[in-house]
Chimera marker file (.cmm) of the C-alpha trace (Angstrom):
<marker_set name="trace">
<marker id="1" x="19.763" y="-6.524" z="-31.720" r="1" g="1" b="0" radius="0.5"/>
<marker id="2" x="22.492" y="-6.269" z="-29.130" r="1" g="1" b="0" radius="0.5"/>
<marker id="3" x="22.336" y="-8.069" z="-25.782" r="1" g="1" b="0" radius="0.5"/>
<marker id="4" x="21.271" y="-4.889" z="-23.922" r="1" g="1" b="0" radius="0.5"/>
<marker id="5" x="18.111" y="-4.405" z="-25.985" r="1" g="1" b="0" radius="0.5"/>
<marker id="6" x="14.863" y="-5.867" z="-24.754" r="1" g="1" b="0" radius="0.5"/>
<marker id="7" x="12.332" y="-7.707" z="-26.872" r="1" g="1" b="0" radius="0.5"/>
<marker id="8" x="9.633" y="-5.973" z="-24.829" r="1" g="1" b="0" radius="0.5"/>
<marker id="9" x="8.504" y="-2.665" z="-26.242" r="1" g="1" b="0" radius="0.5"/>
<marker id="10" x="7.030" y="-0.164" z="-23.830" r="1" g="1" b="0" radius="0.5"/>
<marker id="11" x="5.723" y="2.440" z="-26.298" r="1" g="1" b="0" radius="0.5"/>
<marker id="12" x="3.851" y="1.157" z="-29.341" r="1" g="1" b="0" radius="0.5"/>
<marker id="13" x="1.772" y="2.814" z="-32.031" r="1" g="1" b="0" radius="0.5"/>
<marker id="14" x="-1.952" y="3.116" z="-31.499" r="1" g="1" b="0" radius="0.5"/>
<marker id="15" x="-2.559" y="0.487" z="-34.192" r="1" g="1" b="0" radius="0.5"/>
<marker id="16" x="-0.130" y="-1.968" z="-32.589" r="1" g="1" b="0" radius="0.5"/>
<marker id="17" x="-1.608" y="-1.332" z="-29.127" r="1" g="1" b="0" radius="0.5"/>
<marker id="18" x="-5.023" y="-2.099" z="-30.572" r="1" g="1" b="0" radius="0.5"/>
<marker id="19" x="-3.784" y="-5.427" z="-31.939" r="1" g="1" b="0" radius="0.5"/>
<marker id="20" x="-2.054" y="-6.360" z="-28.692" r="1" g="1" b="0" radius="0.5"/>
<marker id="21" x="-4.795" y="-5.330" z="-26.269" r="1" g="1" b="0" radius="0.5"/>
<marker id="22" x="-7.935" y="-6.148" z="-28.215" r="1" g="1" b="0" radius="0.5"/>
<marker id="23" x="-9.225" y="-2.587" z="-27.740" r="1" g="1" b="0" radius="0.5"/>
<marker id="24" x="-10.157" y="-0.873" z="-30.979" r="1" g="1" b="0" radius="0.5"/>
<marker id="25" x="-8.230" y="2.169" z="-32.130" r="1" g="1" b="0" radius="0.5"/>
<marker id="26" x="-11.424" y="4.194" z="-31.714" r="1" g="1" b="0" radius="0.5"/>
<marker id="27" x="-11.815" y="2.969" z="-28.117" r="1" g="1" b="0" radius="0.5"/>
<marker id="28" x="-8.226" y="3.920" z="-27.322" r="1" g="1" b="0" radius="0.5"/>
<marker id="29" x="-8.783" y="7.358" z="-28.859" r="1" g="1" b="0" radius="0.5"/>
<marker id="30" x="-11.918" y="7.790" z="-26.716" r="1" g="1" b="0" radius="0.5"/>
<marker id="31" x="-9.946" y="6.988" z="-23.547" r="1" g="1" b="0" radius="0.5"/>
<marker id="32" x="-7.474" y="9.679" z="-24.560" r="1" g="1" b="0" radius="0.5"/>
<marker id="33" x="-10.213" y="12.174" z="-25.452" r="1" g="1" b="0" radius="0.5"/>
<marker id="34" x="-12.161" y="11.589" z="-22.214" r="1" g="1" b="0" radius="0.5"/>
<marker id="35" x="-9.020" y="11.910" z="-20.082" r="1" g="1" b="0" radius="0.5"/>
<marker id="36" x="-8.932" y="8.310" z="-18.902" r="1" g="1" b="0" radius="0.5"/>
<marker id="37" x="-5.372" y="8.102" z="-20.203" r="1" g="1" b="0" radius="0.5"/>
<marker id="38" x="-2.870" y="10.721" z="-19.071" r="1" g="1" b="0" radius="0.5"/>
<marker id="39" x="-0.547" y="12.247" z="-21.635" r="1" g="1" b="0" radius="0.5"/>
<marker id="40" x="3.062" y="11.277" z="-20.974" r="1" g="1" b="0" radius="0.5"/>
<marker id="41" x="2.001" y="8.329" z="-18.823" r="1" g="1" b="0" radius="0.5"/>
<marker id="42" x="-0.445" y="6.293" z="-20.890" r="1" g="1" b="0" radius="0.5"/>
<marker id="43" x="-0.005" y="7.973" z="-24.248" r="1" g="1" b="0" radius="0.5"/>
<marker id="44" x="2.059" y="10.493" z="-26.161" r="1" g="1" b="0" radius="0.5"/>
<marker id="45" x="2.191" y="11.993" z="-29.605" r="1" g="1" b="0" radius="0.5"/>
<marker id="46" x="5.410" y="12.234" z="-31.610" r="1" g="1" b="0" radius="0.5"/>
<marker id="47" x="5.665" y="13.414" z="-35.201" r="1" g="1" b="0" radius="0.5"/>
<marker id="48" x="1.909" y="13.108" z="-35.630" r="1" g="1" b="0" radius="0.5"/>
<marker id="49" x="1.670" y="9.532" z="-34.361" r="1" g="1" b="0" radius="0.5"/>
<marker id="50" x="0.020" y="8.426" z="-31.130" r="1" g="1" b="0" radius="0.5"/>
<marker id="51" x="1.896" y="5.930" z="-28.964" r="1" g="1" b="0" radius="0.5"/>
<marker id="52" x="0.514" y="3.895" z="-26.060" r="1" g="1" b="0" radius="0.5"/>
<marker id="53" x="2.601" y="2.775" z="-23.082" r="1" g="1" b="0" radius="0.5"/>
<marker id="54" x="1.726" y="-0.888" z="-22.629" r="1" g="1" b="0" radius="0.5"/>
<marker id="55" x="2.769" y="-1.115" z="-18.990" r="1" g="1" b="0" radius="0.5"/>
<marker id="56" x="0.663" y="1.903" z="-18.052" r="1" g="1" b="0" radius="0.5"/>
<marker id="57" x="-2.250" y="0.565" z="-20.094" r="1" g="1" b="0" radius="0.5"/>
<marker id="58" x="-2.089" y="-2.747" z="-18.238" r="1" g="1" b="0" radius="0.5"/>
<marker id="59" x="-1.944" y="-0.977" z="-14.882" r="1" g="1" b="0" radius="0.5"/>
<marker id="60" x="-4.931" y="1.200" z="-15.843" r="1" g="1" b="0" radius="0.5"/>
<marker id="61" x="-6.839" y="-1.910" z="-16.906" r="1" g="1" b="0" radius="0.5"/>
<marker id="62" x="-6.141" y="-3.641" z="-13.589" r="1" g="1" b="0" radius="0.5"/>
<marker id="63" x="-7.091" y="-0.550" z="-11.566" r="1" g="1" b="0" radius="0.5"/>
<marker id="64" x="-10.304" y="0.216" z="-13.486" r="1" g="1" b="0" radius="0.5"/>
<marker id="65" x="-13.525" y="-1.026" z="-11.973" r="1" g="1" b="0" radius="0.5"/>
<marker id="66" x="-15.738" y="-3.190" z="-14.158" r="1" g="1" b="0" radius="0.5"/>
<link id1="1" id2="2" r="1" g="1" b="0" radius="0.2"/>
<link id1="2" id2="3" r="1" g="1" b="0" radius="0.2"/>
<link id1="3" id2="4" r="1" g="1" b="0" radius="0.2"/>
<link id1="4" id2="5" r="1" g="1" b="0" radius="0.2"/>
<link id1="5" id2="6" r="1" g="1" b="0" radius="0.2"/>
<link id1="6" id2="7" r="1" g="1" b="0" radius="0.2"/>
<link id1="7" id2="8" r="1" g="1" b="0" radius="0.2"/>
<link id1="8" id2="9" r="1" g="1" b="0" radius="0.2"/>
<link id1="9" id2="10" r="1" g="1" b="0" radius="0.2"/>
<link id1="10" id2="11" r="1" g="1" b="0" radius="0.2"/>
<link id1="11" id2="12" r="1" g="1" b="0" radius="0.2"/>
<link id1="12" id2="13" r="1" g="1" b="0" radius="0.2"/>
<link id1="13" id2="14" r="1" g="1" b="0" radius="0.2"/>
<link id1="14" id2="15" r="1" g="1" b="0" radius="0.2"/>
<link id1="15" id2="16" r="1" g="1" b="0" radius="0.2"/>
<link id1="16" id2="17" r="1" g="1" b="0" radius="0.2"/>
<link id1="17" id2="18" r="1" g="1" b="0" radius="0.2"/>
<link id1="18" id2="19" r="1" g="1" b="0" radius="0.2"/>
<link id1="19" id2="20" r="1" g="1" b="0" radius="0.2"/>
<link id1="20" id2="21" r="1" g="1" b="0" radius="0.2"/>
<link id1="21" id2="22" r="1" g="1" b="0" radius="0.2"/>
<link id1="22" id2="23" r="1" g="1" b="0" radius="0.2"/>
<link id1="23" id2="24" r="1" g="1" b="0" radius="0.2"/>
<link id1="24" id2="25" r="1" g="1" b="0" radius="0.2"/>
<link id1="25" id2="26" r="1" g="1" b="0" radius="0.2"/>
<link id1="26" id2="27" r="1" g="1" b="0" radius="0.2"/>
<link id1="27" id2="28" r="1" g="1" b="0" radius="0.2"/>
<link id1="28" id2="29" r="1" g="1" b="0" radius="0.2"/>
<link id1="29" id2="30" r="1" g="1" b="0" radius="0.2"/>
<link id1="30" id2="31" r="1" g="1" b="0" radius="0.2"/>
<link id1="31" id2="32" r="1" g="1" b="0" radius="0.2"/>
<link id1="32" id2="33" r="1" g="1" b="0" radius="0.2"/>
<link id1="33" id2="34" r="1" g="1" b="0" radius="0.2"/>
<link id1="34" id2="35" r="1" g="1" b="0" radius="0.2"/>
<link id1="35" id2="36" r="1" g="1" b="0" radius="0.2"/>
<link id1="36" id2="37" r="1" g="1" b="0" radius="0.2"/>
<link id1="37" id2="38" r="1" g="1" b="0" radius="0.2"/>
<link id1="38" id2="39" r="1" g="1" b="0" radius="0.2"/>
<link id1="39" id2="40" r="1" g="1" b="0" radius="0.2"/>
<link id1="40" id2="41" r="1" g="1" b="0" radius="0.2"/>
<link id1="41" id2="42" r="1" g="1" b="0" radius="0.2"/>
<link id1="42" id2="43" r="1" g="1" b="0" radius="0.2"/>
<link id1="43" id2="44" r="1" g="1" b="0" radius="0.2"/>
<link id1="44" id2="45" r="1" g="1" b="0" radius="0.2"/>
<link id1="45" id2="46" r="1" g="1" b="0" radius="0.2"/>
<link id1="46" id2="47" r="1" g="1" b="0" radius="0.2"/>
<link id1="47" id2="48" r="1" g="1" b="0" radius="0.2"/>
<link id1="48" id2="49" r="1" g="1" b="0" radius="0.2"/>
<link id1="49" id2="50" r="1" g="1" b="0" radius="0.2"/>
<link id1="50" id2="51" r="1" g="1" b="0" radius="0.2"/>
<link id1="51" id2="52" r="1" g="1" b="0" radius="0.2"/>
<link id1="52" id2="53" r="1" g="1" b="0" radius="0.2"/>
<link id1="53" id2="54" r="1" g="1" b="0" radius="0.2"/>
<link id1="54" id2="55" r="1" g="1" b="0" radius="0.2"/>
<link id1="55" id2="56" r="1" g="1" b="0" radius="0.2"/>
<link id1="56" id2="57" r="1" g="1" b="0" radius="0.2"/>
<link id1="57" id2="58" r="1" g="1" b="0" radius="0.2"/>
<link id1="58" id2="59" r="1" g="1" b="0" radius="0.2"/>
<link id1="59" id2="60" r="1" g="1" b="0" radius="0.2"/>
<link id1="60" id2="61" r="1" g="1" b="0" radius="0.2"/>
<link id1="61" id2="62" r="1" g="1" b="0" radius="0.2"/>
<link id1="62" id2="63" r="1" g="1" b="0" radius="0.2"/>
<link id1="63" id2="64" r="1" g="1" b="0" radius="0.2"/>
<link id1="64" id2="65" r="1" g="1" b="0" radius="0.2"/>
<link id1="65" id2="66" r="1" g="1" b="0" radius="0.2"/>
</marker_set>
């Protein structure tokens, strides 16, 4: 890793996001399906894999009412 690379990853696979956030993969998929997450902001799909943007997820979590 060179000195310009960050240890923080913004986009992670759905499985990794599940491990990091404590939300199940099924729960994350439901948020996508129901439109709670916006494509290109909270999630995206590349080469058949779903990726979650951790910063946007955290912001959504903070903004969502209990």
